mmCIF file of the N, C-alpha and C atoms, coordinates in Angstrom:
data_MODEL
# 
_entry.id   MODEL 
# 
loop_
_atom_site.group_PDB 
_atom_site.id 
_atom_site.type_symbol 
_atom_site.label_atom_id 
_atom_site.label_alt_id 
_atom_site.label_comp_id 
_atom_site.label_asym_id 
_atom_site.label_entity_id 
_atom_site.label_seq_id 
_atom_site.pdbx_PDB_ins_code 
_atom_site.Cartn_x 
_atom_site.Cartn_y 
_atom_site.Cartn_z 
_atom_site.occupancy 
_atom_site.B_iso_or_equiv 
_atom_site.pdbx_formal_charge 
_atom_site.auth_seq_id 
_atom_site.auth_comp_id 
_atom_site.auth_asym_id 
_atom_site.auth_atom_id 
_atom_site.pdbx_PDB_model_num 
ATOM 1   N N  . MET A 1 1  ? 11.795  -139.911 2.002   1.00 0.00 ? 1  MET A N  1 
ATOM 2   C CA . MET A 1 1  ? 12.982  -139.899 0.906   1.00 0.00 ? 1  MET A CA 1 
ATOM 3   C C  . MET A 1 1  ? 13.815  -141.140 1.216   1.00 0.00 ? 1  MET A C  1 
ATOM 4   N N  . SER A 1 2  ? 14.289  -141.661 0.295   1.00 0.00 ? 2  SER A N  1 
ATOM 5   C CA . SER A 1 2  ? 15.039  -142.927 0.456   1.00 0.00 ? 2  SER A CA 1 
ATOM 6   C C  . SER A 1 2  ? 16.571  -142.884 0.549   1.00 0.00 ? 2  SER A C  1 
ATOM 7   N N  . PHE A 1 3  ? 16.654  -141.783 0.692   1.00 0.00 ? 3  PHE A N  1 
ATOM 8   C CA . PHE A 1 3  ? 18.531  -141.425 0.938   1.00 0.00 ? 3  PHE A CA 1 
ATOM 9   C C  . PHE A 1 3  ? 18.895  -142.638 2.006   1.00 0.00 ? 3  PHE A C  1 
ATOM 10  N N  . PRO A 1 4  ? 18.350  -143.218 3.290   1.00 0.00 ? 4  PRO A N  1 
ATOM 11  C CA . PRO A 1 4  ? 19.014  -144.105 3.785   1.00 0.00 ? 4  PRO A CA 1 
ATOM 12  C C  . PRO A 1 4  ? 19.231  -145.385 3.353   1.00 0.00 ? 4  PRO A C  1 
ATOM 13  N N  . GLU A 1 5  ? 18.116  -145.670 2.349   1.00 0.00 ? 5  GLU A N  1 
ATOM 14  C CA . GLU A 1 5  ? 17.866  -147.106 1.741   1.00 0.00 ? 5  GLU A CA 1 
ATOM 15  C C  . GLU A 1 5  ? 19.146  -147.290 0.659   1.00 0.00 ? 5  GLU A C  1 
ATOM 16  N N  . VAL A 1 6  ? 19.299  -146.027 -0.149  1.00 0.00 ? 6  VAL A N  1 
ATOM 17  C CA . VAL A 1 6  ? 20.380  -145.850 -1.352  1.00 0.00 ? 6  VAL A CA 1 
ATOM 18  C C  . VAL A 1 6  ? 21.818  -145.985 -0.682  1.00 0.00 ? 6  VAL A C  1 
ATOM 19  N N  . PHE A 1 7  ? 21.911  -145.004 0.166   1.00 0.00 ? 7  PHE A N  1 
ATOM 20  C CA . PHE A 1 7  ? 23.177  -144.912 0.385   1.00 0.00 ? 7  PHE A CA 1 
ATOM 21  C C  . PHE A 1 7  ? 24.164  -145.807 1.483   1.00 0.00 ? 7  PHE A C  1 
ATOM 22  N N  . SER A 1 8  ? 23.152  -146.297 2.364   1.00 0.00 ? 8  SER A N  1 
ATOM 23  C CA . SER A 1 8  ? 23.686  -147.176 3.663   1.00 0.00 ? 8  SER A CA 1 
ATOM 24  C C  . SER A 1 8  ? 24.770  -148.508 3.098   1.00 0.00 ? 8  SER A C  1 
ATOM 25  N N  . PRO A 1 9  ? 24.196  -149.099 1.736   1.00 0.00 ? 9  PRO A N  1 
ATOM 26  C CA . PRO A 1 9  ? 25.196  -150.013 1.372   1.00 0.00 ? 9  PRO A CA 1 
ATOM 27  C C  . PRO A 1 9  ? 26.651  -149.493 0.883   1.00 0.00 ? 9  PRO A C  1 
ATOM 28  N N  . PHE A 1 10 ? 26.771  -148.256 0.511   1.00 0.00 ? 10 PHE A N  1 
ATOM 29  C CA . PHE A 1 10 ? 28.362  -147.854 0.102   1.00 0.00 ? 10 PHE A CA 1 
ATOM 30  C C  . PHE A 1 10 ? 28.891  -147.743 1.594   1.00 0.00 ? 10 PHE A C  1 
ATOM 31  N N  . LEU A 1 11 ? 28.584  -147.382 2.638   1.00 0.00 ? 11 LEU A N  1 
ATOM 32  C CA . LEU A 1 11 ? 28.923  -147.151 3.604   1.00 0.00 ? 11 LEU A CA 1 
ATOM 33  C C  . LEU A 1 11 ? 30.036  -148.331 4.193   1.00 0.00 ? 11 LEU A C  1 
ATOM 34  N N  . SER A 1 12 ? 29.504  -149.625 4.157   1.00 0.00 ? 12 SER A N  1 
ATOM 35  C CA . SER A 1 12 ? 30.519  -150.476 4.382   1.00 0.00 ? 12 SER A CA 1 
ATOM 36  C C  . SER A 1 12 ? 31.662  -150.586 3.512   1.00 0.00 ? 12 SER A C  1 
ATOM 37  N N  . VAL A 1 13 ? 31.330  -150.210 1.882   1.00 0.00 ? 13 VAL A N  1 
ATOM 38  C CA . VAL A 1 13 ? 32.446  -150.377 1.182   1.00 0.00 ? 13 VAL A CA 1 
ATOM 39  C C  . VAL A 1 13 ? 33.564  -149.079 1.563   1.00 0.00 ? 13 VAL A C  1 
ATOM 40  N N  . LEU A 1 14 ? 33.091  -147.880 1.664   1.00 0.00 ? 14 LEU A N  1 
ATOM 41  C CA . LEU A 1 14 ? 33.751  -146.790 1.937   1.00 0.00 ? 14 LEU A CA 1 
ATOM 42  C C  . LEU A 1 14 ? 34.606  -146.682 3.414   1.00 0.00 ? 14 LEU A C  1 
ATOM 43  N N  . GLU A 1 15 ? 33.947  -147.521 4.230   1.00 0.00 ? 15 GLU A N  1 
ATOM 44  C CA . GLU A 1 15 ? 34.601  -147.687 5.329   1.00 0.00 ? 15 GLU A CA 1 
ATOM 45  C C  . GLU A 1 15 ? 36.206  -148.706 5.292   1.00 0.00 ? 15 GLU A C  1 
ATOM 46  N N  . THR A 1 16 ? 35.847  -149.614 4.220   1.00 0.00 ? 16 THR A N  1 
ATOM 47  C CA . THR A 1 16 ? 36.755  -150.625 4.193   1.00 0.00 ? 16 THR A CA 1 
ATOM 48  C C  . THR A 1 16 ? 38.071  -150.061 3.498   1.00 0.00 ? 16 THR A C  1 
ATOM 49  N N  . ILE A 1 17 ? 38.035  -148.992 2.525   1.00 0.00 ? 17 ILE A N  1 
ATOM 50  C CA . ILE A 1 17 ? 38.442  -148.859 1.566   1.00 0.00 ? 17 ILE A CA 1 
ATOM 51  C C  . ILE A 1 17 ? 40.233  -148.189 2.266   1.00 0.00 ? 17 ILE A C  1 
ATOM 52  N N  . PRO A 1 18 ? 39.944  -146.859 3.358   1.00 0.00 ? 18 PRO A N  1 
ATOM 53  C CA . PRO A 1 18 ? 41.017  -146.198 3.806   1.00 0.00 ? 18 PRO A CA 1 
ATOM 54  C C  . PRO A 1 18 ? 41.868  -147.576 4.753   1.00 0.00 ? 18 PRO A C  1 
ATOM 55  N N  . LYS A 1 19 ? 41.398  -148.550 5.144   1.00 0.00 ? 19 LYS A N  1 
ATOM 56  C CA . LYS A 1 19 ? 42.142  -149.493 5.975   1.00 0.00 ? 19 LYS A CA 1 
ATOM 57  C C  . LYS A 1 19 ? 43.238  -150.440 4.777   1.00 0.00 ? 19 LYS A C  1 
ATOM 58  N N  . GLN A 1 20 ? 43.054  -150.057 3.597   1.00 0.00 ? 20 GLN A N  1 
ATOM 59  C CA . GLN A 1 20 ? 44.200  -151.030 2.735   1.00 0.00 ? 20 GLN A CA 1 
ATOM 60  C C  . GLN A 1 20 ? 45.213  -150.686 2.490   1.00 0.00 ? 20 GLN A C  1 
ATOM 61  N N  . ASN A 1 21 ? 45.354  -149.205 2.771   1.00 0.00 ? 21 ASN A N  1 
ATOM 62  C CA . ASN A 1 21 ? 46.813  -148.372 2.705   1.00 0.00 ? 21 ASN A CA 1 
ATOM 63  C C  . ASN A 1 21 ? 46.945  -148.295 1.311   1.00 0.00 ? 21 ASN A C  1 
ATOM 64  N N  . ALA A 1 22 ? 46.519  -148.630 0.283   1.00 0.00 ? 22 ALA A N  1 
ATOM 65  C CA . ALA A 1 22 ? 46.766  -148.555 -1.134  1.00 0.00 ? 22 ALA A CA 1 
ATOM 66  C C  . ALA A 1 22 ? 46.635  -147.488 -1.787  1.00 0.00 ? 22 ALA A C  1 
ATOM 67  N N  . LEU A 1 23 ? 45.899  -146.368 -1.187  1.00 0.00 ? 23 LEU A N  1 
ATOM 68  C CA . LEU A 1 23 ? 45.614  -145.172 -1.749  1.00 0.00 ? 23 LEU A CA 1 
ATOM 69  C C  . LEU A 1 23 ? 46.508  -144.045 -0.920  1.00 0.00 ? 23 LEU A C  1 
ATOM 70  N N  . PRO A 1 24 ? 46.559  -143.055 -1.851  1.00 0.00 ? 24 PRO A N  1 
ATOM 71  C CA . PRO A 1 24 ? 47.275  -141.745 -0.853  1.00 0.00 ? 24 PRO A CA 1 
ATOM 72  C C  . PRO A 1 24 ? 46.591  -141.103 0.155   1.00 0.00 ? 24 PRO A C  1 
ATOM 73  N N  . GLU A 1 25 ? 47.386  -140.509 0.808   1.00 0.00 ? 25 GLU A N  1 
ATOM 74  C CA . GLU A 1 25 ? 46.874  -140.061 2.211   1.00 0.00 ? 25 GLU A CA 1 
ATOM 75  C C  . GLU A 1 25 ? 45.619  -139.204 2.097   1.00 0.00 ? 25 GLU A C  1 
ATOM 76  N N  . ALA A 1 26 ? 45.956  -137.909 0.982   1.00 0.00 ? 26 ALA A N  1 
ATOM 77  C CA . ALA A 1 26 ? 44.694  -137.367 0.828   1.00 0.00 ? 26 ALA A CA 1 
ATOM 78  C C  . ALA A 1 26 ? 43.371  -137.986 0.317   1.00 0.00 ? 26 ALA A C  1 
ATOM 79  N N  . LEU A 1 27 ? 43.504  -138.913 -0.558  1.00 0.00 ? 27 LEU A N  1 
ATOM 80  C CA . LEU A 1 27 ? 42.320  -139.540 -0.926  1.00 0.00 ? 27 LEU A CA 1 
ATOM 81  C C  . LEU A 1 27 ? 41.728  -140.541 0.093   1.00 0.00 ? 27 LEU A C  1 
ATOM 82  N N  . GLN A 1 28 ? 42.473  -140.690 0.865   1.00 0.00 ? 28 GLN A N  1 
ATOM 83  C CA . GLN A 1 28 ? 42.130  -141.847 2.365   1.00 0.00 ? 28 GLN A CA 1 
ATOM 84  C C  . GLN A 1 28 ? 40.870  -140.571 3.070   1.00 0.00 ? 28 GLN A C  1 
ATOM 85  N N  . SER A 1 29 ? 41.720  -139.512 3.091   1.00 0.00 ? 29 SER A N  1 
ATOM 86  C CA . SER A 1 29 ? 40.991  -138.647 4.040   1.00 0.00 ? 29 SER A CA 1 
ATOM 87  C C  . SER A 1 29 ? 40.012  -138.457 3.680   1.00 0.00 ? 29 SER A C  1 
ATOM 88  N N  . LEU A 1 30 ? 39.871  -137.844 2.157   1.00 0.00 ? 30 LEU A N  1 
ATOM 89  C CA . LEU A 1 30 ? 38.706  -137.780 1.433   1.00 0.00 ? 30 LEU A CA 1 
ATOM 90  C C  . LEU A 1 30 ? 37.557  -138.615 1.518   1.00 0.00 ? 30 LEU A C  1 
ATOM 91  N N  . ILE A 1 31 ? 37.809  -139.902 1.396   1.00 0.00 ? 31 ILE A N  1 
ATOM 92  C CA . ILE A 1 31 ? 36.692  -140.824 1.689   1.00 0.00 ? 31 ILE A CA 1 
ATOM 93  C C  . ILE A 1 31 ? 36.189  -141.087 2.779   1.00 0.00 ? 31 ILE A C  1 
ATOM 94  N N  . THR A 1 32 ? 36.901  -140.747 3.942   1.00 0.00 ? 32 THR A N  1 
ATOM 95  C CA . THR A 1 32 ? 36.615  -140.914 5.061   1.00 0.00 ? 32 THR A CA 1 
ATOM 96  C C  . THR A 1 32 ? 35.578  -139.727 5.567   1.00 0.00 ? 32 THR A C  1 
ATOM 97  N N  . HIS A 1 33 ? 35.854  -138.879 5.073   1.00 0.00 ? 33 HIS A N  1 
ATOM 98  C CA . HIS A 1 33 ? 35.019  -137.371 5.112   1.00 0.00 ? 33 HIS A CA 1 
ATOM 99  C C  . HIS A 1 33 ? 33.854  -137.954 4.333   1.00 0.00 ? 33 HIS A C  1 
ATOM 100 N N  . VAL A 1 34 ? 33.814  -138.448 3.288   1.00 0.00 ? 34 VAL A N  1 
ATOM 101 C CA . VAL A 1 34 ? 32.515  -138.646 2.537   1.00 0.00 ? 34 VAL A CA 1 
ATOM 102 C C  . VAL A 1 34 ? 32.043  -139.709 3.302   1.00 0.00 ? 34 VAL A C  1 
ATOM 103 N N  . ALA A 1 35 ? 32.223  -140.861 3.643   1.00 0.00 ? 35 ALA A N  1 
ATOM 104 C CA . ALA A 1 35 ? 31.923  -141.877 4.336   1.00 0.00 ? 35 ALA A CA 1 
ATOM 105 C C  . ALA A 1 35 ? 31.062  -141.236 5.823   1.00 0.00 ? 35 ALA A C  1 
ATOM 106 N N  . GLY A 1 36 ? 31.946  -140.347 6.215   1.00 0.00 ? 36 GLY A N  1 
ATOM 107 C CA . GLY A 1 36 ? 31.382  -139.427 7.825   1.00 0.00 ? 36 GLY A CA 1 
ATOM 108 C C  . GLY A 1 36 ? 29.968  -138.701 7.119   1.00 0.00 ? 36 GLY A C  1 
ATOM 109 N N  . TYR A 1 37 ? 29.991  -138.251 6.261   1.00 0.00 ? 37 TYR A N  1 
ATOM 110 C CA . TYR A 1 37 ? 29.076  -137.065 5.604   1.00 0.00 ? 37 TYR A CA 1 
ATOM 111 C C  . TYR A 1 37 ? 27.736  -138.023 5.466   1.00 0.00 ? 37 TYR A C  1 
ATOM 112 N N  . ILE A 1 38 ? 27.748  -139.404 4.875   1.00 0.00 ? 38 ILE A N  1 
ATOM 113 C CA . ILE A 1 38 ? 26.898  -140.143 4.471   1.00 0.00 ? 38 ILE A CA 1 
ATOM 114 C C  . ILE A 1 38 ? 26.271  -140.531 5.752   1.00 0.00 ? 38 ILE A C  1 
ATOM 115 N N  . THR A 1 39 ? 26.922  -140.863 6.738   1.00 0.00 ? 39 THR A N  1 
ATOM 116 C CA . THR A 1 39 ? 26.353  -141.583 7.910   1.00 0.00 ? 39 THR A CA 1 
ATOM 117 C C  . THR A 1 39 ? 25.543  -140.501 8.678   1.00 0.00 ? 39 THR A C  1 
ATOM 118 N N  . GLU A 1 40 ? 26.325  -139.207 8.771   1.00 0.00 ? 40 GLU A N  1 
ATOM 119 C CA . GLU A 1 40 ? 25.386  -138.293 9.339   1.00 0.00 ? 40 GLU A CA 1 
ATOM 120 C C  . GLU A 1 40 ? 23.899  -138.154 8.557   1.00 0.00 ? 40 GLU A C  1 
ATOM 121 N N  . ARG A 1 41 ? 24.020  -137.616 7.269   1.00 0.00 ? 41 ARG A N  1 
ATOM 122 C CA . ARG A 1 41 ? 23.061  -137.686 6.806   1.00 0.00 ? 41 ARG A CA 1 
ATOM 123 C C  . ARG A 1 41 ? 22.056  -138.855 6.785   1.00 0.00 ? 41 ARG A C  1 
ATOM 124 N N  . VAL A 1 42 ? 22.136  -139.988 6.703   1.00 0.00 ? 42 VAL A N  1 
ATOM 125 C CA . VAL A 1 42 ? 21.452  -141.038 6.914   1.00 0.00 ? 42 VAL A CA 1 
ATOM 126 C C  . VAL A 1 42 ? 21.065  -141.442 8.324   1.00 0.00 ? 42 VAL A C  1 
ATOM 127 N N  . ILE A 1 43 ? 21.596  -140.936 9.438   1.00 0.00 ? 43 ILE A N  1 
ATOM 128 C CA . ILE A 1 43 ? 21.108  -140.649 10.614  1.00 0.00 ? 43 ILE A CA 1 
ATOM 129 C C  . ILE A 1 43 ? 19.957  -139.738 10.790  1.00 0.00 ? 43 ILE A C  1 
ATOM 130 N N  . GLU A 1 44 ? 20.167  -138.323 10.013  1.00 0.00 ? 44 GLU A N  1 
ATOM 131 C CA . GLU A 1 44 ? 19.197  -137.347 10.066  1.00 0.00 ? 44 GLU A CA 1 
ATOM 132 C C  . GLU A 1 44 ? 18.150  -137.595 9.357   1.00 0.00 ? 44 GLU A C  1 
ATOM 133 N N  . HIS A 1 45 ? 18.081  -138.256 8.079   1.00 0.00 ? 45 HIS A N  1 
ATOM 134 C CA . HIS A 1 45 ? 16.858  -138.459 7.617   1.00 0.00 ? 45 HIS A CA 1 
ATOM 135 C C  . HIS A 1 45 ? 16.044  -139.741 8.236   1.00 0.00 ? 45 HIS A C  1 
ATOM 136 N N  . GLU A 1 46 ? 16.870  -140.664 9.008   1.00 0.00 ? 46 GLU A N  1 
ATOM 137 C CA . GLU A 1 46 ? 16.056  -141.509 9.592   1.00 0.00 ? 46 GLU A CA 1 
ATOM 138 C C  . GLU A 1 46 ? 15.242  -140.884 11.031  1.00 0.00 ? 46 GLU A C  1 
ATOM 139 N N  . ARG A 1 47 ? 15.983  -139.734 11.549  1.00 0.00 ? 47 ARG A N  1 
ATOM 140 C CA . ARG A 1 47 ? 15.247  -139.178 12.500  1.00 0.00 ? 47 ARG A CA 1 
ATOM 141 C C  . ARG A 1 47 ? 14.173  -138.282 12.272  1.00 0.00 ? 47 ARG A C  1 
ATOM 142 N N  . LEU A 1 48 ? 14.111  -137.810 10.985  1.00 0.00 ? 48 LEU A N  1 
ATOM 143 C CA . LEU A 1 48 ? 13.259  -137.073 10.403  1.00 0.00 ? 48 LEU A CA 1 
ATOM 144 C C  . LEU A 1 48 ? 11.955  -137.519 10.029  1.00 0.00 ? 48 LEU A C  1 
ATOM 145 N N  . ARG A 1 49 ? 12.091  -139.046 9.484   1.00 0.00 ? 49 ARG A N  1 
ATOM 146 C CA . ARG A 1 49 ? 11.242  -139.668 9.016   1.00 0.00 ? 49 ARG A CA 1 
ATOM 147 C C  . ARG A 1 49 ? 10.086  -139.755 9.547   1.00 0.00 ? 49 ARG A C  1 
ATOM 148 N N  . GLN A 1 50 ? 8.887   -139.585 9.096   1.00 0.00 ? 50 GLN A N  1 
ATOM 149 C CA . GLN A 1 50 ? 7.279   -139.491 9.666   1.00 0.00 ? 50 GLN A CA 1 
ATOM 150 C C  . GLN A 1 50 ? 6.775   -140.917 9.147   1.00 0.00 ? 50 GLN A C  1 
ATOM 151 N N  . HIS A 1 51 ? 6.072   -141.145 10.120  1.00 0.00 ? 51 HIS A N  1 
ATOM 152 C CA . HIS A 1 51 ? 5.586   -142.609 9.934   1.00 0.00 ? 51 HIS A CA 1 
ATOM 153 C C  . HIS A 1 51 ? 3.784   -142.152 9.158   1.00 0.00 ? 51 HIS A C  1 
ATOM 154 N N  . LEU A 1 52 ? 3.651   -143.227 8.512   1.00 0.00 ? 52 LEU A N  1 
ATOM 155 C CA . LEU A 1 52 ? 2.161   -143.008 7.768   1.00 0.00 ? 52 LEU A CA 1 
ATOM 156 C C  . LEU A 1 52 ? 1.180   -142.924 8.673   1.00 0.00 ? 52 LEU A C  1 
ATOM 157 N N  . HIS A 1 53 ? 0.127   -142.211 8.440   1.00 0.00 ? 53 HIS A N  1 
ATOM 158 C CA . HIS A 1 53 ? -1.050  -142.133 8.848   1.00 0.00 ? 53 HIS A CA 1 
ATOM 159 C C  . HIS A 1 53 ? -2.384  -142.412 8.286   1.00 0.00 ? 53 HIS A C  1 
ATOM 160 N N  . MET A 1 54 ? -3.292  -142.729 8.897   1.00 0.00 ? 54 MET A N  1 
ATOM 161 C CA . MET A 1 54 ? -4.803  -143.458 8.173   1.00 0.00 ? 54 MET A CA 1 
ATOM 162 C C  . MET A 1 54 ? -5.453  -141.861 8.007   1.00 0.00 ? 54 MET A C  1 
ATOM 163 N N  . ARG A 1 55 ? -6.110  -141.921 7.021   1.00 0.00 ? 55 ARG A N  1 
ATOM 164 C CA . ARG A 1 55 ? -6.886  -140.585 6.684   1.00 0.00 ? 55 ARG A CA 1 
ATOM 165 C C  . ARG A 1 55 ? -7.897  -140.355 7.504   1.00 0.00 ? 55 ARG A C  1 
ATOM 166 N N  . VAL A 1 56 ? -7.804  -139.065 8.219   1.00 0.00 ? 56 VAL A N  1 
ATOM 167 C CA . VAL A 1 56 ? -8.743  -138.535 9.260   1.00 0.00 ? 56 VAL A CA 1 
ATOM 168 C C  . VAL A 1 56 ? -10.646 -138.590 9.009   1.00 0.00 ? 56 VAL A C  1 
ATOM 169 N N  . SER A 1 57 ? -10.409 -138.141 7.639   1.00 0.00 ? 57 SER A N  1 
ATOM 170 C CA . SER A 1 57 ? -11.808 -138.203 7.164   1.00 0.00 ? 57 SER A CA 1 
ATOM 171 C C  . SER A 1 57 ? -12.268 -139.280 6.452   1.00 0.00 ? 57 SER A C  1 
ATOM 172 N N  . LYS A 1 58 ? -13.758 -139.101 6.356   1.00 0.00 ? 58 LYS A N  1 
ATOM 173 C CA . LYS A 1 58 ? -14.097 -140.569 5.798   1.00 0.00 ? 58 LYS A CA 1 
ATOM 174 C C  . LYS A 1 58 ? -14.141 -140.304 4.239   1.00 0.00 ? 58 LYS A C  1 
ATOM 175 N N  . PRO A 1 59 ? -13.662 -141.106 3.182   1.00 0.00 ? 59 PRO A N  1 
ATOM 176 C CA . PRO A 1 59 ? -13.574 -141.156 1.959   1.00 0.00 ? 59 PRO A CA 1 
ATOM 177 C C  . PRO A 1 59 ? -14.897 -140.900 1.263   1.00 0.00 ? 59 PRO A C  1 
ATOM 178 N N  . VAL A 1 60 ? -14.930 -140.043 0.310   1.00 0.00 ? 60 VAL A N  1 
ATOM 179 C CA . VAL A 1 60 ? -16.238 -139.808 -0.323  1.00 0.00 ? 60 VAL A CA 1 
ATOM 180 C C  . VAL A 1 60 ? -16.842 -141.049 -1.047  1.00 0.00 ? 60 VAL A C  1 
ATOM 181 N N  . PRO A 1 61 ? -18.274 -141.831 -1.176  1.00 0.00 ? 61 PRO A N  1 
ATOM 182 C CA . PRO A 1 61 ? -18.496 -142.599 -1.494  1.00 0.00 ? 61 PRO A CA 1 
ATOM 183 C C  . PRO A 1 61 ? -18.781 -142.233 -2.998  1.00 0.00 ? 61 PRO A C  1 
ATOM 184 N N  . LEU A 1 62 ? -18.561 -143.287 -3.777  1.00 0.00 ? 62 LEU A N  1 
ATOM 185 C CA . LEU A 1 62 ? -18.683 -143.263 -5.388  1.00 0.00 ? 62 LEU A CA 1 
ATOM 186 C C  . LEU A 1 62 ? -20.315 -143.372 -5.563  1.00 0.00 ? 62 LEU A C  1 
ATOM 187 N N  . LYS A 1 63 ? -20.737 -142.407 -6.370  1.00 0.00 ? 63 LYS A N  1 
ATOM 188 C CA . LYS A 1 63 ? -22.098 -142.542 -6.857  1.00 0.00 ? 63 LYS A CA 1 
ATOM 189 C C  . LYS A 1 63 ? -22.587 -143.794 -7.501  1.00 0.00 ? 63 LYS A C  1 
ATOM 190 N N  . GLY A 1 64 ? -23.682 -144.364 -6.692  1.00 0.00 ? 64 GLY A N  1 
ATOM 191 C CA . GLY A 1 64 ? -24.096 -145.373 -7.299  1.00 0.00 ? 64 GLY A CA 1 
ATOM 192 C C  . GLY A 1 64 ? -25.027 -145.059 -8.444  1.00 0.00 ? 64 GLY A C  1 
ATOM 193 N N  . PHE A 1 65 ? -25.111 -146.220 -9.206  1.00 0.00 ? 65 PHE A N  1 
ATOM 194 C CA . PHE A 1 65 ? -26.132 -146.196 -10.272 1.00 0.00 ? 65 PHE A CA 1 
ATOM 195 C C  . PHE A 1 65 ? -26.994 -147.478 -10.015 1.00 0.00 ? 65 PHE A C  1 
ATOM 196 N N  . ASN A 1 66 ? -28.176 -147.651 -9.597  1.00 0.00 ? 66 ASN A N  1 
ATOM 197 C CA . ASN A 1 66 ? -29.063 -148.034 -9.574  1.00 0.00 ? 66 ASN A CA 1 
ATOM 198 C C  . ASN A 1 66 ? -30.107 -148.412 -10.505 1.00 0.00 ? 66 ASN A C  1 
ATOM 199 N N  . PRO A 1 67 ? -30.593 -149.173 -10.706 1.00 0.00 ? 67 PRO A N  1 
ATOM 200 C CA . PRO A 1 67 ? -31.730 -149.188 -11.811 1.00 0.00 ? 67 PRO A CA 1 
ATOM 201 C C  . PRO A 1 67 ? -32.895 -148.538 -11.313 1.00 0.00 ? 67 PRO A C  1 
ATOM 202 N N  . ARG A 1 68 ? -33.578 -147.696 -12.215 1.00 0.00 ? 68 ARG A N  1 
ATOM 203 C CA . ARG A 1 68 ? -34.779 -147.521 -11.850 1.00 0.00 ? 68 ARG A CA 1 
ATOM 204 C C  . ARG A 1 68 ? -35.909 -148.574 -12.477 1.00 0.00 ? 68 ARG A C  1 
ATOM 205 N N  . PHE A 1 69 ? -36.986 -148.775 -11.629 1.00 0.00 ? 69 PHE A N  1 
ATOM 206 C CA . PHE A 1 69 ? -37.879 -149.570 -12.118 1.00 0.00 ? 69 PHE A CA 1 
ATOM 207 C C  . PHE A 1 69 ? -39.588 -148.680 -12.376 1.00 0.00 ? 69 PHE A C  1 
ATOM 208 N N  . GLU A 1 70 ? -40.157 -149.213 -13.255 1.00 0.00 ? 70 GLU A N  1 
ATOM 209 C CA . GLU A 1 70 ? -41.267 -148.504 -13.365 1.00 0.00 ? 70 GLU A CA 1 
ATOM 210 C C  . GLU A 1 70 ? -42.446 -149.540 -13.613 1.00 0.00 ? 70 GLU A C  1 
ATOM 211 N N  . GLU A 1 71 ? -43.691 -149.386 -12.757 1.00 0.00 ? 71 GLU A N  1 
ATOM 212 C CA . GLU A 1 71 ? -44.199 -150.262 -12.541 1.00 0.00 ? 71 GLU A CA 1 
ATOM 213 C C  . GLU A 1 71 ? -45.554 -150.318 -13.241 1.00 0.00 ? 71 GLU A C  1 
ATOM 214 N N  . LYS A 1 72 ? -45.568 -149.544 -14.535 1.00 0.00 ? 72 LYS A N  1 
ATOM 215 C CA . LYS A 1 72 ? -46.261 -149.321 -15.453 1.00 0.00 ? 72 LYS A CA 1 
ATOM 216 C C  . LYS A 1 72 ? -46.203 -150.471 -16.653 1.00 0.00 ? 72 LYS A C  1 
# 
């Protein structure tokens, strides 16, 4: 999933908003809670992410169309 790539840029914005003291306390705590939730999910998705692996079996070759030659 691309969750970390999509939501990581929002974390820097969400972390600076409560420091401005321009919002009510309830809204600041909500923003802090959302930022913490996104941080936890980003860490979880990065931990569960698996690397891509090469194929184990050989791919089936395409059927070749060789021309037939008749000697007559």
